N, C-alpha and C positions, 0 to 999 in steps of 0.2 A: 433292788439289789438285796441279795441275801446277807444274813449276818456273817456267814463264812466268807463271802466275797469281800465284805467290808473289812474283816479281820486281815485278810491277805493284802488288801490294798494299804491298810495301815502299816503292815509289816514292811511292805515295799517302800512306803514313805519313810519309815524309820531307817531302813538301810540307806536310802538316798540322803537323808538329812543328818544322820549320825553314824556314818560308816566306821568311825573309830571303835564303836562298840563291837563290831563284827570282824575286825581285822584278823584276829587269831582263830576265827571259826569258819572261814570261808570254805575250806575243804569239807569240814564236817557238815556244813549247811548244804553244799552241793550234793553230798552223798545222801543226806536225809531226803532232799527233794527227789533225787533219782530213784530212791527206794520206795517212794510214796506214790500210790496211784494218782493219775491225773484227774481226780474228781475233787471238786472244790471243798466238799465237807471233809474228806480224808486229809487233804493238804492243810486245811485250816487247823484241824485237830492236832496234827503232827507238829505244826509250827507252834501252836500254843503250848503243847507239851514240852517242846524243845525250849521255849522261852522260860517255862517254869524251872528248868534245870540251870539256867544262867541268870543269876539274880540281877545283875546290872542291866541286862537286856530286858528282863521281865519288868523291872521297875520303870525303865524308859517306855516300854510298850504300854504299861498300865497308865502312866502319866499322859501319853499320847491319846489313849482311849478316853481318859477322863476329860482331856481338853476337847476331844471330838464330841463328846456328849454335851459339853457346855456350848461349843461353837457350832455343832452340827455341820462340820465341813470335812474333816479328815475322814477319808474313806469314801466320800461322795465322788461321783463321776468327775466333777470339775477339778478335783484334787490332782488326779493323774489322767490328764486329758488324752495322753497318747495310748491308753489302753483301749483296744478295740472291743466291740461286742463279742461275747463268747470266746474270750482268749484262752490260750493254754497257760494257766497260771504257773505251772511248773516251768515253762519256758520263760515267762516273764520274770519269775524269781531268779532263775539262773542268769538271765541277761542282766538284771539289776545288779546282782552280785559281781558278775564279770566286769561290768562297766564301772562299778565302784572300786574294784580292786584289780586293775589291769596288771598283767605279769610284769 
């Protein structure tokens, strides 16, 4: 699994486990995802840049990444079992956001 793929999986995990961090940013995130090409590297870079602009989310993501380094589990395939091989990460992100914040 690439570093970019692990980053996106960690971000999905963060949305699922701490949705309160994202409640006021759902539309902004959907727009960011829609405007980004559906390649893993571009998507990962845009998400990391976006996190940098939102201190509370950036801190939570950094903490999750640190924990993942120590535990070597967050971002691994077993963490998010429902993700198929070669998924559209754009769609996975949008689905996660929509499931975490139904209308």
